[in-house]
N, C-alpha and C positions, 0 to 999 in steps of 0.2 A: 504494500500500500504506500502510495506517495501522498504526502500532505503538504498543502500550501496554505499557510496561515489558518490552520484548523479546518480548511475546506478540503474534504477528502476527494481524491480523484482516483478511482479504481484503475488498475493497470489495464484491465481488459477494455475499459472505455477509452483510455488514452490510446491503446493500440488501434482501436477502431478509428479514432479521430486522426491518428497519424497516417493510417492507410489512405484516408481521404486526402490529407494534405500532402502526402508523398514527398515531393522535393522541397517543400518549404522547410527552412531551418527550424528545428524544434528542440527544446531544451528540457522537455518534461522528464526524460529518463535521467538527466543529470542533476535534477534538483534534490538537494538534501531535504530530509523531513523537516517540517515546520519552516520551510524556506519563506523568506519575505517575497511577496508578489512583485516587488520592485525589481527582482532579479530577472524578470522575463517580460516580454511583450506578447501581444496577441495579434494574430492575423485572422482573416475571415475568408471563407470561400465565396464564390459568386452565388448570389441568391437565386432561388427558384420561386416562381409564382405559385402560391398555394390556392388562392381563391379570390374571387371578386368580392368586394365589400359593399360597393354602392353601384347603383344604376342597373340597367337591364343587360342581360347577356347578349353578346353580339353573335352573329351567324358564324358558326365554326368554332366558337369558344368552347373549350372543354373543361375549364376549371369550375368548381362549384360556385354557386351564387346564393348563399343561404338567406340573405336578407331581402332580396327582391324589392329594393327600396323604391323603385319607380312605381310599382303597384301598391305597395303598402304604406308609403309615406310621401308620395308625390315628389320623390327625389330622383330625378333622372340623371343629374350631372352635378358634380361637386369636386372638391379637392382637399388636400391636407390630411385630416384624420389624426389630430393630436390626442394622444392617449395618456391617462394617468389613473393611478389607483384612487378611486373616489369612495372608498369604504368609510362609512361613518358608524356602522354597526358591524362588529366582528362576526356576528352570526349571519350576516347578509352582505357578502363581499361583492363589489362591483367595480367596473372600469367605466370612465366617461370618455367619449370620443367626440372631439369638436372638429367641425368641418368649416371650410371657408365658403366663398360665394357659391350658392347652390341654386338649382333651377328645377322647375317641375317639367311636366311633359311638353312644355313649349320650347324646351331647350333647342338651340340651333344645330347642334350636331358636331361641333368642333371647338374645343377650348371653352373659355368662359363666355357666357352670353345666353340670351333666351328672352322670353317674354318679360316685360317689366312687371306684370302681375305676379309671375312665378319666381321672381328673383328675391332670394333671401341672402343676406350677407353672411349668415352663419347658422349652423344647426348643431344639435347636440344629441348623441345617441348614448344609451346605457347598455353595457354588456356584462353578463355574468359568466360568459363562456371561458372556461379554463383549459379546454382542449382545442388547440389551434391547428392541429395537423390536418383537419378537414375544413378549416375556414374560421372566420370570426363572426359569430352570430350575435345579433342584437337582442336584448330583452325588450327594449322599447326605444322610442325616440321621444323627445319633448315635443308635444303636439299642440297645434292651434286649437284653443278651446272653442273657437267659433267656426271651425272648418274641418269637418270630419275627414280623417285620413290624410291630414296635411301637417307635416312637420313645420314648426314655427321658427322664425328668427328669434334668437334668445337675447342678443345684444343689438339694440336698435340702431339703425343708420338712416340718414336722410336720403340716401341714394341720389345725391346731387352729383350728376355726371358732368358738370361744367368744367371740372378740373381745378376749381378754387374753393370747393366746399367739402362737405362730408360725403365722399364718394361711396365708401363702404367700410365696414368694421370687420377686420379679419383676425380671428384667434391665432395666437402664436405659441401659447403655452398654457398648461393648466396644472393645478395642484389642489389637494385637499388637506386642510389642517383643522383638527378637531371636527366640528360639525359643519364647517363652512367650506364651500368650494370657491376657488379663485380661477379666473381666466385673465391672462395678459393678452390684450388685443391691440392692434394698431389701426388707427383711424386713417384710412388712405385719402390723401388729397387728390392725387392723380397717379395714373400708371405711366411710367416713362418708357424708355427703350427696353428691349428684352433684358430681364433680370434687374431692372432699376425702377424704383418707384419713390414717391414722396409722401410723407405722412404729415398730418397736422400735429398729431401727438400719438403717444401710446398710453394706455391706461389699464388699471386693474378693475375688473368687474367681479362681483361676488354674488353667491346665492346661498340662502339659508333654508331653502325648501327643496333640496335635492334636485336643483337645476331647473325647476319649473319657472322661476322668475329670477332675473339678474338685476343688480343695482350697480350703476357706474359709481365708483368710489371717489373719484376726484384725484386719486393718486396717479400722477401723470409724468411722462418723460416727453420732452419736446421733440419736434421733428428732426433735429440734428443729433439726437441722443445716440449713444453707443448701445442703448437698450431699447431700440425701436422694435426689435423682435427678441424673443426670449426663449429659454428652456429652463424648467424648474427641476430641482431635486431636493430631497430632504436628507439631512444628516446632522446628528448630534444636537437636535433642538433648533437648528437653523434651516431656513429655506434658502438654497443657493440659486441664484438667477444668472445663467449665462445670457449674454446679450450680443446682438450684432446691430449695426446701423441698418436703416432701411435698404433693401436690395440684397444682392447676392455676391458682392465683391469686396466685402470687408472682413476684418479680423473679428475674433470672438473675445469678449471681455467677461468679467465675473464680479458679481456682487452677492451679498448675503444679508439676511435680516432674521431676527428671532421670529419663530412661528407666530407668537402673540403680537408681533409688531408689523405684520404684513402690510397694514394700511397706514403705517407711520413712515412716510418717505424720508424724513430727516433721521431715521434710525438705520437706514441702509448703509452698509459698509462696502467699499469698493476695493478690490484687490489692486495694489499699485506695483506689483512685481516682487515685493518683499514683505508686505504687511497689509493690514486693512485700514483704509482711510474712511472715516465716518462722514457721511453726507457730502462727499466730494467726488462726484462722477468724473470730473476732469482728470482726477488722479488715476483713473482706471487704466491699467496696462493690458495689452493683448496677452491672452493666455494661449491662443491658437492663431497662427498667422492666416491671412486672407488667401483664398476666398472661402468664407464659411457662410452657409445660408440654410434656413429651415432646420435648425439644430435640435437634436434630441439627446438626452444624457440619462443613463441609468447606472445602477450599481449591480454588478454580476457577482453573486456570492460564491459561485463555483470556482472562479479564478481569483476572487478577492480583488477585482479590478473595476474601475469606472470605465464605462463604454460610451462612446460618443459617435453618433452618425449625423451626416449632413450632406447636402448637395455641394459638390465642388464644380462650379460652372466651368472652370477652365479645363477640367478633365472630362466634363460631360458625364459625370458619374456620381453616384451616391457612395460615400466613403465611410470607413470606420476607423476610429483611433481608440487606444486604450491608455490608461494611466492608473498609477496607485495613489495619485493625489489629484484633487480637483484644480488646484492652483498651478500645477506645473507638471513636467514630465510626460506630456502627451506624446504618444508614439507617432511615427510616420503613418501615412494613410494606407489603408487596404481598400481597393475598389471592391464593392460588394454588388453593385448593379451598374451597368454601363448603358449609355444612351444608344450605343450601337445595337444592343439587343432589345432595349425597351425605349424607342424614340419618344422624346418629349417628357422624360422622367423628371421628377423632382420630389421634394419631401424626404421622407425616411424617418418616421416616428416610431420609436421602439415600444413594444407592448410591455407594460410594467410587471406582468406576472410570469414571465418566461425566462428569467435571468438567474436560474439556479443550476444551469447546465451549460452545454455548448451550443444550444440553439439560440439563434438571434432572430426573433420575429419582429417585423416592422411593417408599417403601412407606407406604400409608395403611390404617388399620383402620376398619371400619364396625361399629358396635355391633349393628345389627339382624341381619345375617348372621353377626356375630362372626367375621370372617375378614379376611385381609390381601390388598391389591390393589396392583399396580404402577401408578404414575401417572407422567405426563410433562408438565412445563411447559417453556416456552421463556423463557430469559433475554434481556434486552436492556438497553442503556444508556438510562437515563431517570431521572426523579425520582418516587419513590413519593408518593402523596398524604399530606399532612401534616395531622395533627390540629390544628385551629385553636384549640382550647381550651387555654389555658395551665394547667399544673398540673391536668390533668384528673382525676387520682385522689387529689388532696390530699396526695400524698406529700411535697411541699415545705412543707407547713404545719407549722412547727416547734413552734408553741405550741398551746394549747387554744382560743384565740380565732381567729376567721376573719380572715385577712389577705390582702393583695394576692397574686395578681390577683383574688381573690374578694372580694365585699362582702356583708356581712349587710345586706340592703336594709331589712328591718323585722322586728321581733319578737325572738325569742330563738333563738340557735343557737351551735354551737361545733364543735370538731374532736375526733373520737375517734382515739386512737392505741392500737392493740392488735389485738383479735380480732373487731371488729365490722364490718370493711370487707368489701366485695365482693371486691376484689383488692388486693394490697399490704397495707399495715398501717394505712392511715388512711382516714377518711371524714368527711363533714360530717353533723351532726345539727341538726334544728329541733325545738323542743319548747316548748309553751306551752298555756295554758288558754283563750286568747282571741285574736282578731285575726288579721291577715295576718302570716305569718312566711315569709321567703324569702331565698335567696341569689341573687346575680347575678354575671355577668362580661361586660364589654364586649369584643367580639371584632371585629377588622377583617375585612371581607369584600369581595368584588368585587361591584359593582352588577349587577343584573339577572342573577343567577346562581342556579341551583337548589342547595340544600344539604340535607343530612340531619343532624339532631341526634339523638344517642342518649344515654341515661344510665340508671342503675339506681337504683331506689328500693325501700325497705322501710318499712312504716308500722305504726303502732299499729292495733289492731282497730277503733277508733272513727273513724278517718280517713275522711271522705266528701267532702272538698273540696280535694283536691290538684291543682296545675296545673304542667305542664311545658311550656315553650315558648320563644318568641323574640319580642322586641319590636324595632320599628324605632327609629331615632334620635329620633323625635318621641314615643316612648312608646307608639305604637300596636302592637297585637298583630298580628304577622305570621302566627303559627300557634301554637296551643297544644292540648294534650290534657289532659283531666281524668283524674285517677286517684283511686281510693278505697283500699280495704284491700288491702295486699299483705303476707302473712306472711313471704315470702322476697323477696330482691332480685329485682326484675322489670325487664326492659328496656323502656324507653319510647322512642318514636321520633316525631319530627315532621319532615316535609319541607316546605320553604318556599322561596319566591323572595325574594331580597334586595331586589328592586325598585330604587329609586334610592339605597338606603342603602350607604354605604361602611363602616359598622360596625353591628353589631346587639348587643342585650343578651339573653343567654340567662338564663333564670330557672327556678328550681324553688321552689315554695312551697306552703303550705297555710293554709286558714282554720281555726284551732283552735276546737274546741267541746268544752270540758272538757279533760282532760289528753290532748293529742294530740301525736304525734311522727312525724317522718319522718327516715330515714337516706338519704343520697345519696352515690353514688360513680360513678366511671368514665364521664366524659363523652367524647363524640367528636363533632366537627363536621367534616364533609367535604363538598367539592363533589360534586354528583351528576352523573354522566356523562349528558349529553343527546344525545351524538352516536351515531347508529345505526351498526350494523355495515354492511359492504358485501358484497353477494353477487356473485360473478363466475361466469357460466355456463361450464362446461367443455364443449368440443365445440361442434357446430353448433347454432344456435338453431332451425333448421328442418331436419327430417330426413324423407326420403321412403323408404318401405319397401314391397316387394311383399307381397301377402297371404301370410300364413303364415311370413314370415321371422322370424328371432330379433331381439330388440331388447335391447340393454344400455344402460341410462341412463349417460351420461358424467358425470352429476352436476354439482355446483357447489361452489365454495369460498367460504368466508365469513371475513372478518377484522374484528376490532374493536380500537379503540384501547386498551382496557383489558383485555379478555378474551382478546385474541390470536386464535388460530385457532379459529373456531366452526364449521368445516365439519362436525364430527361432530354438531352440534345442528340442522342444517338439516332442516326438515320439508318433504317433497315431497307436494303435493296433486295428485291426478289419477293416472291409470294408462293404460297402453297395452295394447291387445289386438290383436295382429297377426293374429288370426283373424277380425277384423271390419273391413271397409273403413270409412274415415272419418278425421276429423281429431281428434287428441287433443292436449290442452294439459296440460303439466306445470308446476306453479307451485312455486317454491322460496322458502321463508320461513325467517327466523331472527330471534331477539331476543337481546340481550345480557343480562347478569345484572342490569342496571338497568332492564330492561323496554323498552329502545328497540328498535323493530322496523325491520329493514332494508327498503328498497324491494324488493318481490318481483321476481324475474325469471322468465321463462317460456321453455319450449321447446315448439315445435309439431312433432308427429309425424304425418305423412300416410301412412296405409296405403292403398295403391292396389290395384285388382284388380276383377274382375267382381263384380256384385252377387250372383250365384249361381254355384255350381259344380255341374256334372253329372259324375258319376263312376260307375265300376263298371257301365257300361252292358252289358246282356246281351240279345242278340236271339234270339228263338225262333220256330220254325215252328209249323204247325198241330198237330203232334204233341208240341209242347213241347220239342223238341230244340234245342240251341244251334246257331246258324248264324253263318257268317262272311261270307256273301254272300246277296243277295236271291234267293229262289226265283222261279220264273215265275208261280206262282199259290199261292193259299192264304192263310191268315190269319197275319200276322206281328205279334209283340208286342215291345215294348222296355221293359225294366225298368231304372231308373236311380236312383242315390242323388243326391238334390238337397239342397244345403246353402244356407241363407240366410246370406250374408256381410255383411248390412247390420245396422245397429244397432237395427232395429225389426221387429216382426212384420209379415209381408207375405203377402198371398194371391197365389200364383204358379201358373202353368200350365205343365206339361210338355207340350211339343208333339212329336208324332211325325208328320212331314210327308213325303210322297212327291212327288218331282220327276222329270219326264221329262228326256230328254237335252237338251231345249231349255231346261231350267230352269223349266219351267212346273209349277205345283202341280197334282198329280193327285188327291191324297187327303190327308186330315188327320185326326188324332185328338188329343185333349187330355184331361188330367185336372188338376183344380184343387184345391189344398189351401192351408190357412193354415199358414205356417211361422214359428215364433218366431225371434228373433235367435239366430244361431249353431246352430240346430237342423238336423239332417240326417234326411231321411226317404226312403223308397223309393216311387217313382212307377212305375206300370205302365200303358201304353196301346198301342193297335195298330189295325190295319185289314186289310181283305181286299185282296189285290193284284188288279189288273185282268186278269192272264193274259198280257198282251203287254207286258212291262216291260223289254225290252232297253235297257240304258243308263240305267235309272232309279236314283235315289239316295234312300235314306231318311235323313232328318236328325232328330236328337233334340236339343232345346235348351229353354231356358226363355224364355217370352215373357210379356209383360204380359197378353195374352189371345189367343184364337184369331182375333180380328179384326185384331190387330197382330202380325205374325209377325216383327218385328225381334228377334233374339236379345239377351237380356240376360245370357247366360251363355256358356260355351264350347259348341261344337257337336260332336257325335259322329255320324259318317256310316257307313252300310252301303251299298255299291254293288251 
């Protein structure tokens, strides 16, 4: 048994987790008993979609939809889904789930929007569901007392869409202390460009009647606050409030207040980097660097770690960090959901009841369907990938001149502090009328390793000769991409192999022609995963089935060192038709998020049986009456359904043969037809009996021809 700060981790469970994580560095086996959790970090696998939480299921959607909110609550479209333990009676535990802008059946069908009548700024659901493997089920929603079947807006908004008033009221965090529930919401003034918005203020609302009615407290943070959006956790009698400014491109800050003082703003303490500063928001120092948005934080008792999830707009991914302390030590990011797999993703709010093991359940929003889904990732002990670029967003550049670790290689450039950055508050600029102008940084790397370098640039309209790339130690270009005009920050990417280099020089520059400028921000250099996932066949590799039997594919499992369990992404090529004899091959394939393909595995299914089936045989006499034994004389016919069980069209002959009691052939009749694969047709043939047929037998079967009477089907006899 391995123990981490009194939290037992069974070795068998660790082994299972490590099998999933595979190539991820893991230190579980090396931990001494009672080891401090600060000795390790956590990583997370890529998440899988477990169920739909809101809205109506779309055509072809296979995940469960337990709430059917469109039919039950007039909730066709919404987002966010901020969750917290809202238990006020220990015998009746519950979770509250707060949603953002919501629309009824008049919703337009993409993103936010819908009929004005059906628009509600926020809604609230209650859930008592503790088993999330099949979805998150609501017990109820807070309903409109005057409109049956209609979930109501709980925090009022004027819905003034002019851009200068109360546009909408969006919940950002929730917490319950004692018998009172609190929601931190932001009053939106207007929506700006993608990922940016402006608030009039943010405020705490509270409810003393289990969420039925909410009171605006007057405890507010202004529109420029570092706490325009929030995430709450409770610890040691305090409510800790993580905050970010409005939008998706800023750092995260931290404040706290005693539970009893939640509505006393002058009692709030702000973390300044080394201690707590009372009632002084300006002193708040970043605890997590930009870009952080739609933040969620919980405590995981299994690992004795704080877990944080949020959208990183630069990476177009929901990411996870871990720490043993709320104030510092947050690990690098692990991507748990990517926009490449789930376009338009955002949010990432952790369920509060599922943090005593290695499951990480959270709610994710998707802009396209504009609805909320339950996701699950797997946590493991390991080291997240570290951005190798130092000061990647220029936030540590104190002056306006470029300083270490960055170098102005040539030309003119400096540092902007203020509102021109992609994320955070700083960026670098290059501006000149002529010549090469560039910034560089020398970065240590591992030799013969694949890397991906990304960064964001914005340019003047006349830029036509910008270059973003990597040089080797000798100054040779390892990889570069040319860029021209970009009116908005645009992500650039190069993938390269370090070759024999133990360090490389990243660069961004432009050849100026007239007054030309480039703004640069948010670099990231990470090693690229080149290890493919591994597929393991479940069940037997060779299966034999009789014709017509049912077949259920046992499937396969796939695991990857970074993406974790990829079983849900396996593609199966081939199919099995148990109605046709033959050998079938099923091939199982999968690739990870870096494009590495697993070695395919195969299963062979052998369907055995006769090439043809004779059924529904009916014997008739001269008068057309059905008979069950041979008459002494007269004409006898046999009608039979014949099925081609092979995989190809075949010309077949139905044989009606008369044998004497010695087994000698006395008479024969045949009819020949072309049967396509799997087809069934009726054949009819017959002959006149000789008159003295005591002990004779009439046999009906399929043969290749009348010259070769070897049956290739079952045989039906009339004696």
